[in-house]
gemmi code that builds the backbone of each chain (N, CA, C; Angstrom):
import gemmi

chains = {
    "A": [
        ("MET", (160.320, 87.097, 104.357), (161.739, 87.790, 103.941), (162.616, 87.647, 105.033)),
        ("ASN", (163.924, 87.007, 104.722), (164.799, 86.729, 105.728), (165.352, 88.004, 106.308)),
        ("THR", (165.933, 87.750, 107.606), (166.297, 88.976, 108.333), (167.474, 89.712, 107.625)),
        ("LYS", (168.370, 89.120, 106.917), (169.451, 89.586, 106.170), (168.960, 90.596, 105.139)),
        ("THR", (167.874, 90.180, 104.456), (167.241, 91.048, 103.379), (166.655, 92.384, 104.014)),
        ("VAL", (165.888, 92.118, 105.129), (165.307, 93.126, 105.748), (166.243, 94.228, 106.403)),
        ("VAL", (167.327, 93.848, 106.897), (168.410, 94.698, 107.272), (168.899, 95.536, 106.273)),
        ("ALA", (169.059, 94.992, 105.123), (169.508, 95.754, 103.906), (168.373, 96.845, 103.440)),
        ("LYS", (167.240, 96.360, 103.362), (166.109, 97.180, 102.987), (165.675, 98.338, 103.909)),
        ("VAL", (165.834, 98.041, 105.187), (165.541, 99.004, 106.182), (166.650, 99.876, 106.631)),
        ("ALA", (167.854, 99.488, 106.078), (169.070, 100.096, 106.311), (169.403, 100.207, 107.871)),
        ("LEU", (169.581, 98.981, 108.448), (169.765, 98.870, 109.990), (171.206, 98.572, 110.177)),
        ("GLU", (171.731, 99.166, 111.239), (172.993, 98.783, 111.704), (172.930, 97.533, 112.524)),
        ("VAL", (173.764, 96.479, 112.351), (173.819, 95.315, 112.998), (174.690, 95.402, 114.378)),
        ("LEU", (174.047, 95.034, 115.295), (174.885, 95.153, 116.707), (175.084, 93.607, 117.128)),
        ("VAL", (174.060, 92.890, 117.010), (174.251, 91.315, 117.292), (173.638, 90.583, 116.154)),
        ("ALA", (174.452, 89.737, 115.403), (173.954, 88.912, 114.365), (174.043, 87.543, 114.853)),
        ("VAL", (172.995, 86.756, 115.328), (173.192, 85.382, 115.475), (172.350, 84.584, 114.512)),
        ("ASP", (171.448, 85.041, 113.965), (170.695, 84.372, 112.927), (170.037, 85.222, 111.878)),
        ("LEU", (170.818, 85.630, 110.862), (170.370, 86.489, 109.741), (169.523, 85.707, 108.781)),
        ("ALA", (169.339, 84.405, 108.932), (168.652, 83.638, 107.903), (167.148, 83.494, 108.399)),
        ("ARG", (167.044, 83.913, 109.639), (165.633, 83.793, 110.237), (164.528, 84.552, 109.444)),
        ("GLU", (163.341, 83.979, 109.276), (162.395, 84.690, 108.488), (161.819, 85.886, 109.290)),
        ("VAL", (161.511, 86.984, 108.873), (160.717, 88.178, 109.452), (159.401, 88.115, 109.017)),
        ("ARG", (158.491, 87.974, 109.761), (156.980, 87.894, 109.387), (156.236, 89.129, 109.553)),
        ("GLY", (156.819, 90.030, 110.474), (155.874, 91.365, 110.572), (156.840, 92.188, 111.581)),
        ("GLY", (156.190, 93.221, 112.230), (156.860, 93.956, 113.220), (155.935, 94.270, 114.288)),
        ("TYR", (156.380, 94.964, 115.526), (155.785, 95.373, 116.491), (156.412, 96.448, 117.259)),
        ("CYS", (155.752, 97.509, 117.392), (156.261, 98.783, 118.048), (155.740, 98.995, 119.315)),
        ("SER", (156.548, 98.972, 120.468), (155.946, 99.197, 121.670), (157.092, 99.430, 122.785)),
        ("ASP", (156.975, 100.341, 123.663), (157.854, 100.375, 124.681), (157.320, 99.916, 126.129)),
        ("LEU", (156.181, 99.359, 126.017), (155.492, 98.613, 127.260), (155.896, 97.071, 127.197)),
        ("LEU", (156.608, 96.648, 128.011), (156.992, 95.206, 128.047), (155.909, 94.241, 128.190)),
        ("SER", (154.896, 94.557, 128.946), (153.660, 93.580, 129.031), (152.893, 93.476, 127.687)),
        ("ASP", (152.870, 94.758, 127.125), (152.157, 94.924, 125.843), (152.847, 94.062, 124.724)),
        ("VAL", (154.090, 94.056, 124.882), (154.948, 93.245, 123.875), (154.744, 91.817, 124.276)),
        ("LEU", (154.674, 91.337, 125.466), (154.438, 89.990, 125.895), (153.072, 89.626, 125.470)),
        ("ALA", (152.164, 90.495, 125.505), (150.644, 90.116, 125.250), (150.342, 90.024, 123.542)),
        ("HIS", (151.191, 90.934, 122.856), (150.749, 91.118, 121.392), (151.864, 90.858, 120.264)),
        ("ALA", (153.078, 90.945, 120.586), (154.091, 90.603, 119.640), (153.890, 89.175, 119.219)),
        ("LYS", (154.341, 88.937, 117.913), (154.240, 87.625, 117.335), (155.627, 86.917, 117.083)),
        ("SER", (155.672, 85.712, 117.181), (156.807, 85.024, 116.680), (157.344, 85.449, 115.378)),
        ("GLY", (158.543, 85.894, 115.281), (159.021, 86.322, 114.002), (158.866, 87.720, 113.674)),
        ("ASP", (158.351, 88.571, 114.698), (158.270, 89.957, 114.442), (159.647, 90.551, 114.750)),
        ("LEU", (159.883, 91.746, 114.082), (160.897, 92.529, 114.346), (160.391, 93.474, 115.454)),
        ("TRP", (160.895, 93.817, 116.568), (160.414, 94.540, 117.639), (161.026, 95.762, 117.626)),
        ("ILE", (160.400, 96.919, 117.367), (160.887, 98.180, 117.356), (160.675, 98.819, 118.646)),
        ("THR", (161.713, 99.386, 119.500), (161.467, 99.900, 120.677), (162.554, 101.073, 121.032)),
        ("HIS", (162.114, 101.824, 122.127), (163.143, 102.834, 122.658), (163.768, 102.359, 124.060)),
        ("GLN", (163.254, 101.264, 124.522), (163.828, 100.621, 125.709), (165.161, 99.942, 125.385)),
        ("ARG", (166.104, 100.136, 126.227), (167.324, 99.381, 125.866), (168.021, 98.906, 127.146)),
        ("HIS", (167.216, 98.358, 128.021), (167.780, 97.720, 129.302), (167.746, 96.074, 129.136)),
        ("LEU", (168.342, 95.411, 129.996), (168.474, 93.894, 130.133), (167.121, 93.260, 129.817)),
        ("ASN", (165.979, 93.654, 130.395), (164.918, 93.052, 130.277), (164.180, 92.841, 128.929)),
        ("VAL", (164.843, 93.760, 128.007), (164.427, 93.798, 126.563), (164.861, 92.376, 125.928)),
        ("ILE", (166.000, 91.897, 126.330), (166.398, 90.676, 125.798), (165.407, 89.482, 126.217)),
        ("ALA", (165.102, 89.470, 127.635), (164.263, 88.563, 128.143), (162.853, 88.504, 127.338)),
        ("VAL", (162.329, 89.677, 127.345), (160.942, 89.772, 126.823), (161.091, 89.412, 125.298)),
        ("GLY", (162.056, 89.812, 124.538), (162.093, 89.452, 123.127), (162.186, 87.809, 122.956)),
        ("LYS", (163.049, 87.327, 123.803), (163.207, 85.876, 123.759), (161.870, 85.126, 124.090)),
        ("LEU", (161.190, 85.533, 125.184), (159.995, 85.076, 125.585), (158.963, 84.966, 124.438)),
        ("ARG", (158.967, 86.103, 123.624), (157.957, 86.301, 122.482), (158.579, 85.614, 121.183)),
        ("ASP", (159.773, 85.312, 121.333), (160.456, 84.678, 120.171), (160.505, 85.580, 118.808)),
        ("VAL", (160.788, 86.965, 119.252), (160.859, 87.825, 118.056), (162.033, 87.556, 117.253)),
        ("ALA", (162.114, 87.962, 115.999), (163.379, 87.734, 115.051), (164.373, 88.629, 115.282)),
        ("GLY", (164.054, 89.801, 116.004), (165.214, 90.717, 116.322), (164.554, 91.766, 117.020)),
        ("VAL", (165.423, 92.707, 117.781), (165.081, 93.887, 118.355), (165.717, 94.938, 117.664)),
        ("VAL", (165.059, 96.139, 117.140), (165.501, 97.286, 116.649), (165.395, 98.460, 117.650)),
        ("PHE", (166.542, 98.991, 117.975), (166.547, 100.153, 118.755), (166.460, 101.522, 117.869)),
        ("ALA", (165.444, 102.185, 118.002), (165.253, 103.308, 117.183), (165.958, 104.595, 117.591)),
        ("ARG", (165.967, 105.565, 116.784), (166.370, 106.911, 117.095), (167.991, 106.895, 117.747)),
        ("GLY", (168.585, 105.925, 117.324), (170.034, 105.909, 117.731), (170.252, 105.493, 119.151)),
        ("LEU", (169.180, 105.050, 119.878), (169.397, 104.706, 121.285), (170.083, 103.264, 121.382)),
        ("CYS", (171.395, 103.345, 121.457), (172.346, 102.080, 121.416), (172.268, 101.671, 122.882)),
        ("PRO", (172.117, 100.382, 123.100), (172.231, 99.718, 124.403), (173.507, 99.678, 124.825)),
        ("SER", (173.666, 99.418, 126.194), (175.006, 99.257, 126.741), (175.650, 97.924, 126.514)),
        ("GLN", (176.977, 97.631, 126.675), (177.615, 96.484, 126.368), (177.067, 95.257, 127.174)),
        ("ASP", (176.555, 95.444, 128.313), (176.048, 94.214, 129.104), (174.679, 93.608, 128.311)),
        ("VAL", (173.923, 94.658, 127.777), (172.766, 94.208, 126.988), (173.250, 93.492, 125.679)),
        ("ILE", (174.320, 93.987, 125.058), (174.738, 93.246, 123.733), (175.312, 91.929, 124.248)),
        ("SER", (176.009, 91.817, 125.364), (176.603, 90.572, 125.774), (175.474, 89.578, 126.066)),
        ("ARG", (174.404, 90.189, 126.750), (173.350, 89.102, 127.042), (172.635, 88.623, 125.864)),
        ("ALA", (172.587, 89.499, 124.787), (171.835, 89.186, 123.517), (172.641, 88.094, 122.796)),
        ("VAL", (173.874, 88.187, 122.931), (174.913, 87.119, 122.396), (174.653, 85.876, 123.088)),
        ("ALA", (174.571, 85.998, 124.424), (174.428, 84.663, 125.362), (173.083, 84.107, 124.973)),
        ("GLU", (171.988, 84.893, 124.813), (170.769, 84.360, 124.742), (170.425, 84.151, 123.206)),
        ("ARG", (171.267, 84.489, 122.369), (170.998, 84.253, 120.825), (169.907, 85.082, 120.345)),
        ("MET", (170.015, 86.366, 120.451), (169.049, 87.286, 119.953), (169.657, 88.436, 119.109)),
        ("ASN", (169.097, 88.480, 117.933), (169.473, 89.623, 116.928), (169.196, 90.982, 117.406)),
        ("LEU", (170.198, 91.843, 117.381), (170.037, 93.208, 117.816), (170.346, 94.087, 116.741)),
        ("PHE", (169.525, 95.179, 116.507), (169.838, 96.202, 115.328), (169.636, 97.687, 115.844)),
        ("LEU", (170.245, 98.552, 115.179), (170.203, 100.024, 115.607), (169.755, 100.662, 114.330)),
        ("SER", (169.063, 101.672, 114.617), (168.616, 102.659, 113.462), (168.848, 104.114, 114.072)),
        ("THR", (169.388, 104.985, 113.325), (169.411, 106.437, 113.681), (168.178, 107.040, 113.345)),
        ("GLU", (167.160, 106.486, 112.681), (165.800, 106.914, 112.345), (164.833, 106.755, 113.547)),
        ("PRO", (163.849, 107.652, 113.550), (162.872, 107.332, 114.599), (162.014, 106.235, 114.365)),
        ("ALA", (161.290, 105.753, 115.348), (160.551, 104.483, 115.288), (159.498, 104.404, 113.996)),
        ("PHE", (158.890, 105.723, 114.025), (157.900, 105.813, 112.754), (158.638, 105.467, 111.485)),
        ("GLU", (159.769, 105.964, 111.134), (160.472, 105.812, 110.019), (160.893, 104.370, 109.733)),
        ("VAL", (161.317, 103.735, 110.872), (161.897, 102.462, 110.894), (160.546, 101.394, 110.636)),
        ("ALA", (159.466, 101.615, 111.261), (158.203, 100.867, 111.001), (157.762, 101.058, 109.499)),
        ("GLY", (157.939, 102.281, 109.096), (157.377, 102.476, 107.666), (158.248, 101.686, 106.658)),
        ("ARG", (159.547, 101.829, 106.799), (160.433, 101.113, 105.771), (160.242, 99.623, 105.991)),
        ("LEU", (160.012, 99.130, 107.290), (159.857, 97.627, 107.409), (158.408, 97.174, 106.739)),
        ("HIS", (157.541, 98.057, 106.876), (156.330, 97.716, 106.352), (156.265, 97.753, 104.710)),
        ("ARG", (157.101, 98.639, 104.261), (157.123, 98.709, 102.729), (157.996, 97.565, 102.353)),
        ("ALA", (159.055, 97.147, 103.058), (159.712, 96.025, 102.746), (158.991, 94.648, 102.494)),
        ("LEU", (158.117, 94.520, 103.625), (157.490, 93.262, 103.868), (156.142, 93.347, 102.985)),
        ("HIS", (155.447, 94.374, 102.636), (154.373, 94.631, 101.891), (154.456, 95.465, 100.796)),
        ("PRO", (155.321, 95.345, 99.712), (155.512, 96.085, 98.772), (154.323, 96.358, 97.907)),
    ],
    "B": [
        ("MET", (139.387, 68.017, 143.179), (140.805, 68.062, 142.918), (141.177, 66.919, 141.948)),
        ("SER", (141.957, 67.244, 140.950), (142.416, 66.191, 140.070), (143.507, 65.305, 140.690)),
        ("PRO", (143.619, 64.020, 140.264), (144.607, 63.189, 140.909), (146.053, 63.751, 140.506)),
        ("ARG", (146.891, 63.513, 141.557), (148.296, 63.999, 141.350), (149.014, 63.018, 140.233)),
        ("THR", (149.651, 63.566, 139.331), (150.514, 62.803, 138.450), (151.832, 62.917, 138.857)),
        ("PRO", (152.667, 61.933, 138.466), (154.158, 62.013, 138.953), (154.972, 63.351, 138.588)),
        ("LEU", (155.666, 63.669, 139.545), (156.428, 64.860, 139.416), (157.572, 64.542, 138.492)),
        ("THR", (157.792, 65.348, 137.334), (158.955, 65.169, 136.732), (160.130, 66.163, 136.848)),
        ("HIS", (159.818, 67.325, 137.352), (160.767, 68.397, 137.534), (160.246, 69.386, 138.514)),
        ("LYS", (161.221, 69.862, 139.314), (160.918, 70.730, 140.363), (162.082, 71.853, 140.730)),
        ("ARG", (161.813, 73.136, 140.616), (162.978, 74.054, 140.983), (162.353, 75.276, 141.843)),
        ("ILE", (163.139, 75.704, 142.689), (162.777, 76.810, 143.499), (163.744, 78.046, 143.158)),
        ("PHE", (163.290, 78.987, 142.913), (163.976, 80.350, 142.591), (163.765, 81.370, 143.569)),
        ("ARG", (164.880, 82.077, 144.253), (164.539, 83.114, 145.011), (164.358, 84.547, 144.143)),
        ("VAL", (163.788, 85.279, 144.556), (163.646, 86.588, 143.779), (163.733, 87.815, 144.695)),
        ("SER", (164.653, 88.447, 144.493), (164.935, 89.717, 145.352), (164.141, 91.059, 145.102)),
        ("SER", (163.678, 91.745, 146.059), (163.070, 93.071, 145.763), (163.809, 93.986, 145.142)),
        ("ARG", (163.082, 94.748, 144.279), (163.870, 95.873, 143.533), (165.105, 95.614, 142.760)),
        ("ASP", (165.418, 94.256, 142.486), (166.658, 94.052, 141.953), (166.456, 93.875, 140.442)),
        ("LEU", (166.345, 95.019, 139.644), (166.191, 95.040, 138.158), (167.220, 94.453, 137.334)),
        ("GLU", (168.460, 94.348, 137.946), (169.729, 93.718, 137.287), (169.419, 92.339, 136.980)),
        ("GLN", (168.754, 91.579, 138.006), (168.649, 90.292, 137.921), (167.232, 89.924, 137.538)),
        ("ALA", (166.278, 90.724, 137.407), (164.837, 90.450, 137.081), (164.965, 89.997, 135.645)),
        ("GLY", (164.074, 88.997, 135.385), (164.026, 88.446, 134.065), (164.694, 87.103, 134.087)),
        ("THR", (165.627, 86.899, 134.970), (166.462, 85.600, 134.858), (165.760, 84.367, 135.197)),
        ("VAL", (164.741, 84.552, 136.108), (163.990, 83.310, 136.452), (163.094, 82.818, 135.305)),
        ("SER", (162.515, 83.763, 134.535), (161.663, 83.283, 133.443), (162.621, 82.727, 132.137)),
        ("THR", (163.842, 83.313, 132.252), (164.740, 82.708, 131.112), (165.158, 81.406, 131.581)),
        ("GLU", (165.341, 81.072, 132.930), (165.757, 79.730, 133.316), (164.560, 78.760, 133.115)),
        ("VAL", (163.420, 79.326, 133.374), (162.122, 78.460, 133.422), (161.926, 78.001, 131.886)),
        ("ARG", (162.097, 78.957, 130.980), (162.009, 78.682, 129.603), (162.972, 77.573, 129.216)),
        ("ARG", (164.270, 77.810, 129.600), (165.277, 76.930, 129.290), (164.941, 75.455, 129.809)),
        ("ASP", (164.645, 75.376, 131.075), (164.213, 74.062, 131.699), (163.172, 73.310, 130.899)),
        ("LEU", (162.001, 74.093, 130.635), (160.842, 73.659, 129.726), (161.261, 73.101, 128.344)),
        ("LEU", (162.228, 73.946, 127.734), (162.695, 73.507, 126.432), (163.542, 72.284, 126.526)),
        ("SER", (164.305, 72.103, 127.603), (165.164, 70.913, 127.768), (164.228, 69.681, 128.026)),
        ("LEU", (163.073, 69.875, 128.740), (162.224, 68.854, 129.042), (161.397, 68.487, 127.790)),
        ("GLY", (161.623, 69.130, 126.636), (160.803, 68.878, 125.428), (159.332, 69.245, 125.453)),
        ("ALA", (159.182, 70.454, 126.250), (157.760, 70.879, 126.281), (157.347, 71.569, 124.860)),
        ("ASN", (156.124, 71.564, 124.333), (156.038, 72.233, 123.109), (156.156, 73.875, 123.326)),
        ("PRO", (156.380, 74.472, 122.031), (156.850, 75.832, 122.040), (155.532, 76.766, 122.589)),
        ("ASP", (154.303, 76.356, 122.334), (153.257, 76.995, 122.962), (153.185, 77.087, 124.478)),
        ("VAL", (153.466, 75.948, 125.062), (153.592, 75.784, 126.438), (154.730, 76.630, 126.957)),
        ("VAL", (155.927, 76.552, 126.318), (157.045, 77.232, 126.814), (156.829, 78.827, 126.733)),
        ("ARG", (156.170, 79.187, 125.651), (155.852, 80.557, 125.519), (154.970, 81.112, 126.517)),
        ("ARG", (153.924, 80.259, 126.762), (152.779, 80.829, 127.758), (153.533, 80.730, 129.265)),
        ("ALA", (154.197, 79.822, 129.503), (154.822, 79.589, 130.924), (155.817, 80.672, 131.049)),
        ("GLY", (156.527, 81.026, 130.001), (157.640, 82.110, 130.007), (156.967, 83.542, 130.234)),
        ("VAL", (155.849, 83.735, 129.680), (155.145, 85.112, 129.839), (154.618, 85.145, 131.188)),
        ("VAL", (153.968, 84.042, 131.761), (153.398, 84.020, 133.071), (154.483, 84.278, 134.142)),
        ("CYS", (155.557, 83.631, 133.864), (156.715, 83.707, 134.807), (157.429, 85.041, 134.822)),
        ("PHE", (157.522, 85.755, 133.671), (158.114, 87.037, 133.529), (157.314, 87.899, 134.313)),
        ("GLU", (155.968, 87.852, 134.081), (155.045, 88.827, 134.676), (154.912, 88.691, 136.274)),
        ("GLY", (155.069, 87.455, 136.691), (154.944, 87.265, 138.136), (156.270, 87.524, 138.702)),
        ("GLU", (157.282, 87.377, 138.169), (158.689, 87.742, 138.600), (158.783, 89.158, 138.650)),
        ("MET", (158.117, 89.927, 137.672), (158.332, 91.370, 137.880), (157.463, 91.915, 138.764)),
        ("ASN", (156.378, 91.259, 139.183), (155.521, 91.774, 140.192), (156.189, 91.572, 141.581)),
        ("ILE", (156.988, 90.571, 141.753), (157.735, 90.369, 143.021), (158.824, 91.306, 143.151)),
        ("VAL", (159.420, 91.513, 142.048), (160.670, 92.551, 142.127), (160.103, 93.990, 142.329)),
        ("LEU", (159.188, 94.293, 141.521), (158.620, 95.750, 141.547), (157.832, 96.138, 142.774)),
        ("TYR", (156.975, 95.129, 143.303), (155.922, 95.495, 144.294), (156.150, 94.899, 145.651)),
        ("SER", (156.993, 93.860, 145.722), (156.883, 93.049, 147.018), (158.202, 93.142, 147.842)),
        ("ASN", (158.280, 92.616, 148.943), (159.565, 92.761, 149.909), (160.398, 91.424, 149.533)),
        ("GLY", (160.101, 90.987, 148.347), (160.934, 89.663, 147.983), (160.242, 88.489, 148.212)),
        ("GLY", (160.498, 87.227, 147.503), (159.729, 86.224, 147.540), (160.456, 85.041, 146.809)),
        ("ARG", (159.695, 84.150, 146.336), (160.259, 82.978, 145.379), (159.253, 82.497, 144.419)),
        ("ILE", (159.748, 81.742, 143.459), (158.981, 81.188, 142.464), (159.329, 79.618, 142.403)),
        ("ILE", (158.357, 78.862, 142.432), (158.474, 77.421, 142.403), (158.028, 76.929, 140.973)),
        ("LEU", (158.845, 76.183, 140.274), (158.396, 75.726, 138.981), (158.185, 74.080, 139.352)),
        ("ILE", (156.929, 73.695, 138.982), (156.690, 72.250, 139.060), (156.162, 71.698, 137.838)),
        ("VAL", (156.799, 70.776, 137.171), (156.388, 70.100, 136.033), (155.859, 68.610, 136.356)),
        ("ARG", (154.550, 68.382, 136.036), (154.016, 67.181, 136.009), (153.834, 66.590, 134.723)),
        ("GLU", (153.336, 65.358, 134.632), (153.132, 64.640, 133.448), (152.010, 65.571, 132.669)),
        ("ASP", (151.076, 66.094, 133.364), (149.971, 66.617, 132.510), (149.913, 68.243, 132.592)),
        ("ARG", (150.891, 68.904, 133.367), (150.755, 70.317, 133.727), (152.018, 70.784, 134.166)),
        ("VAL", (152.119, 72.244, 133.772), (153.243, 73.170, 134.327), (152.654, 73.843, 135.337)),
        ("GLU", (153.170, 74.033, 136.522), (152.655, 74.949, 137.473), (153.755, 75.947, 137.994)),
        ("LEU", (153.293, 77.187, 138.235), (154.278, 78.215, 138.615), (153.450, 78.706, 139.801)),
        ("LEU", (154.329, 78.641, 140.967), (153.886, 79.194, 142.312), (154.675, 80.427, 142.698)),
        ("PHE", (154.102, 81.579, 142.801), (154.653, 82.722, 143.210), (154.297, 83.122, 144.758)),
        ("SER", (155.160, 83.379, 145.552), (154.827, 83.686, 146.952), (155.845, 84.908, 147.384)),
        ("ASP", (155.293, 85.836, 147.941), (156.086, 86.899, 148.706), (155.875, 87.271, 149.988)),
        ("ARG", (156.678, 88.019, 150.454), (156.635, 88.321, 151.935), (156.021, 89.703, 152.219)),
        ("GLY", (155.088, 90.058, 151.339), (154.427, 91.348, 151.559), (154.578, 92.377, 150.685)),
        ("PRO", (153.937, 93.560, 150.618), (153.053, 93.899, 151.788), (151.592, 93.458, 151.365)),
        ("GLY", (151.237, 92.530, 150.392), (149.840, 91.985, 150.262), (149.028, 93.126, 149.498)),
        ("ILE", (148.139, 92.446, 148.902), (147.130, 93.299, 148.097), (145.786, 93.273, 148.753)),
        ("ALA", (145.259, 94.603, 148.972), (143.924, 94.862, 149.468), (142.758, 94.469, 148.694)),
        ("ASP", (142.864, 94.715, 147.395), (141.754, 94.686, 146.501), (142.294, 93.850, 145.121)),
        ("ILE", (142.148, 92.625, 145.262), (142.684, 91.731, 144.121), (141.887, 92.094, 142.685)),
        ("ASP", (140.562, 92.216, 142.866), (139.907, 92.652, 141.711), (140.327, 93.911, 141.027)),
        ("LEU", (140.553, 94.949, 141.864), (141.093, 96.188, 141.316), (142.367, 96.200, 140.580)),
        ("VAL", (143.372, 95.369, 141.367), (144.839, 95.192, 140.535), (144.673, 94.423, 139.367)),
        ("SER", (143.659, 93.616, 139.206), (143.677, 92.601, 138.117), (142.993, 93.481, 136.813)),
        ("GLN", (142.531, 94.525, 137.102), (141.839, 95.173, 135.949), (142.912, 95.805, 135.114)),
        ("PRO", (142.831, 95.494, 133.630), (143.845, 95.841, 132.810), (143.905, 97.484, 132.763)),
        ("GLY", (145.187, 97.815, 132.833), (145.277, 99.316, 132.796), (145.621, 99.936, 134.333)),
        ("TYR", (145.269, 99.161, 135.285), (145.448, 99.488, 136.593), (146.819, 99.228, 137.139)),
        ("SER", (147.659, 100.273, 137.629), (148.976, 100.046, 137.941), (149.458, 101.061, 139.053)),
        ("THR", (150.241, 100.404, 139.994), (150.737, 101.291, 141.032), (152.231, 101.540, 140.809)),
        ("ALA", (152.706, 101.302, 139.700), (154.100, 101.475, 139.346), (154.601, 102.776, 139.526)),
        ("PRO", (155.778, 102.939, 140.192), (156.434, 104.360, 140.328), (156.971, 104.758, 138.947)),
        ("ASP", (157.167, 106.108, 138.693), (157.526, 106.707, 137.561), (158.860, 106.065, 136.863)),
        ("TRP", (159.822, 105.667, 137.679), (161.128, 105.142, 137.312), (160.825, 103.834, 136.640)),
        ("ALA", (159.884, 102.994, 137.104), (159.634, 101.669, 136.509), (158.958, 101.916, 135.243)),
        ("ARG", (157.981, 102.839, 135.169), (157.168, 103.195, 133.989), (158.059, 103.597, 132.808)),
        ("GLU", (159.113, 104.377, 133.211), (160.017, 104.852, 132.194), (160.920, 103.808, 131.511)),
        ("LEU", (160.871, 102.617, 132.218), (161.579, 101.419, 131.757), (160.669, 100.457, 131.110)),
        ("GLY", (159.361, 100.748, 130.942), (158.455, 100.052, 130.216), (157.594, 98.952, 130.993)),
        ("PHE", (157.705, 99.144, 132.430), (156.889, 98.346, 133.213), (155.745, 99.256, 133.687)),
        ("GLY", (154.927, 98.592, 134.382), (153.698, 99.207, 134.909), (152.558, 99.638, 133.895)),
        ("ALA", (152.496, 98.730, 132.865), (151.503, 99.079, 131.805), (150.054, 98.610, 132.345)),
        ("GLY", (150.132, 97.925, 133.531), (148.836, 97.463, 134.079), (148.341, 96.262, 133.376)),
        ("LEU", (149.173, 95.474, 132.668), (148.681, 94.373, 132.009), (149.251, 93.044, 132.626)),
        ("GLY", (149.998, 93.068, 133.723), (150.866, 92.004, 134.146), (149.803, 90.782, 134.524)),
        ("ILE", (148.811, 91.226, 135.449), (148.025, 90.028, 135.936), (147.180, 89.530, 134.830)),
        ("SER", (146.666, 90.279, 133.972), (145.751, 89.903, 132.817), (146.690, 88.958, 132.018)),
        ("ASN", (147.900, 89.359, 131.674), (148.708, 88.607, 130.868), (148.885, 87.318, 131.549)),
        ("MET", (149.048, 87.107, 132.929), (149.278, 85.798, 133.586), (147.963, 85.027, 133.420)),
        ("GLU", (146.867, 85.696, 133.608), (145.656, 84.882, 133.582), (145.395, 84.301, 132.249)),
        ("GLN", (145.613, 85.256, 131.258), (145.185, 84.765, 129.910), (146.340, 83.776, 129.365)),
        ("ASN", (147.313, 83.548, 129.969), (148.266, 82.556, 129.451), (148.278, 81.312, 130.404)),
        ("SER", (147.310, 81.222, 131.392), (147.122, 80.149, 132.351), (145.791, 79.400, 132.013)),
        ("ASP", (145.731, 78.116, 132.264), (144.498, 77.465, 132.247), (143.741, 77.534, 133.577)),
        ("LEU", (144.443, 77.645, 134.723), (144.024, 77.705, 136.022), (144.772, 78.744, 136.709)),
        ("PHE", (144.035, 79.787, 137.184), (144.853, 80.978, 137.862), (144.097, 81.302, 139.201)),
        ("LYS", (144.888, 81.579, 140.186), (144.440, 81.986, 141.474), (145.279, 82.812, 142.413)),
        ("ILE", (144.864, 83.895, 142.820), (145.604, 84.757, 143.655), (145.031, 84.843, 145.022)),
        ("ARG", (145.956, 84.592, 145.975), (145.398, 84.768, 147.568), (146.416, 85.814, 148.054)),
        ("SER", (145.830, 86.598, 148.861), (146.636, 87.725, 149.508), (146.012, 88.261, 150.797)),
        ("ARG", (146.957, 88.478, 151.713), (146.503, 89.097, 152.982), (147.508, 90.389, 153.223)),
        ("VAL", (146.803, 91.413, 153.382), (147.597, 92.746, 153.644), (148.452, 92.494, 154.902)),
        ("GLY", (149.722, 92.927, 154.886), (150.518, 92.664, 156.056), (151.287, 91.381, 155.969)),
        ("ALA", (150.749, 90.384, 155.334), (151.470, 89.059, 155.243), (152.157, 88.739, 153.978)),
        ("GLY", (151.336, 88.705, 152.835), (151.893, 88.389, 151.485), (150.912, 87.985, 150.594)),
        ("THR", (151.552, 87.506, 149.410), (150.638, 87.222, 148.238), (151.056, 85.964, 147.748)),
        ("VAL", (150.110, 84.999, 147.367), (150.569, 83.735, 146.833), (149.805, 83.653, 145.337)),
        ("VAL", (150.413, 83.292, 144.323), (149.632, 83.164, 143.053), (150.099, 81.733, 142.527)),
        ("ARG", (149.064, 81.067, 142.191), (149.255, 79.801, 141.514), (148.699, 79.834, 140.111)),
        ("ALA", (149.620, 79.602, 139.157), (149.197, 79.519, 137.756), (149.458, 78.217, 137.104)),
        ("THR", (148.538, 77.508, 136.531), (148.810, 76.240, 135.905), (148.534, 76.243, 134.398)),
        ("ILE", (149.304, 75.661, 133.767), (149.300, 75.370, 132.359), (149.034, 73.915, 132.113)),
        ("LEU", (147.938, 73.518, 131.484), (147.642, 72.045, 131.293), (148.272, 71.651, 129.889)),
        ("LEU", (148.823, 70.411, 129.946), (149.531, 69.989, 128.770), (148.704, 69.207, 127.791)),
        ("GLY", (147.305, 69.298, 128.130), (146.560, 68.638, 127.037), (146.557, 67.116, 127.032)),
        ("VAL", (146.880, 66.447, 128.284), (146.762, 64.988, 128.243), (145.268, 64.725, 128.110)),
        ("PRO", (144.981, 63.687, 127.244), (143.553, 63.294, 127.017), (142.900, 62.606, 128.194)),
        ("PHE", (141.684, 62.804, 128.395), (140.949, 62.231, 129.593), (140.732, 60.760, 129.229)),
        ("PHE", (140.883, 59.965, 130.272), (140.651, 58.529, 130.079), (139.253, 58.148, 130.718)),
    ],
}
model = gemmi.Model(1)
for chain_id, residues in chains.items():
    chain = gemmi.Chain(chain_id)
    for i, (resn, *xyz) in enumerate(residues, 1):
        res = gemmi.Residue()
        res.name, res.seqid = resn, gemmi.SeqId(i, " ")
        for name, pos in zip(("N", "CA", "C"), xyz):
            atom = gemmi.Atom()
            atom.name, atom.element = name, gemmi.Element(name[0])
            atom.pos, atom.b_iso = gemmi.Position(*pos), 0.0
            res.add_atom(atom)
        chain.add_residue(res)
    model.add_chain(chain)
structure = gemmi.Structure()
structure.add_model(model)
structure.setup_entities()
């Protein structure tokens, strides 16, 4: 399912949209950067509570389809600027991570 | 020792201690270099992960150091070195889950205790040498799958 459809189905707010045609193949929930580096897969949506600059580097290294900041934890402008520079989709949800993950799972596996 | 193949690319990066603003920039650069050299995506991903974890270890736990990226025809090498404090028990710090990260680093998602095992699992050859009071050197090699003749 492409990112644009996922954004609509999960009701995400778009912070940075560089590639909404990208295929989303799954999701990964974690706030531990090394855990994401070890286990997230290319094309996953990464749902997290971390919102600092290293999130962009980690997401890029794992080639995730985008990062979703849960529970309304909006990142600062420098994180958003870095995401634009590094070409990384960023999304925000006011819902808790559990709810975001549930909606994503329902969308991908109806 | 395997015979040395010609050097195709070399870069040296300084890494400052406790500088989280800059942390992650070396792995981003290494990733970019390897992509522009035409390395395959799996090699880029593995080298990126190794570099990020090594970079974070220098930033969070050392007195500063440097990372050298060496690309040869048959391998990518990442050499990490720091100016101390050194590691007393390398087996202990290599255990998954073991971490000495302070609370402020853990709150930012560091200190899962997976750094060294992530580096090891994404490398084909991996070696840590350390002396307390002097420093630590890590060599991580990713082989590019050149067939044997």
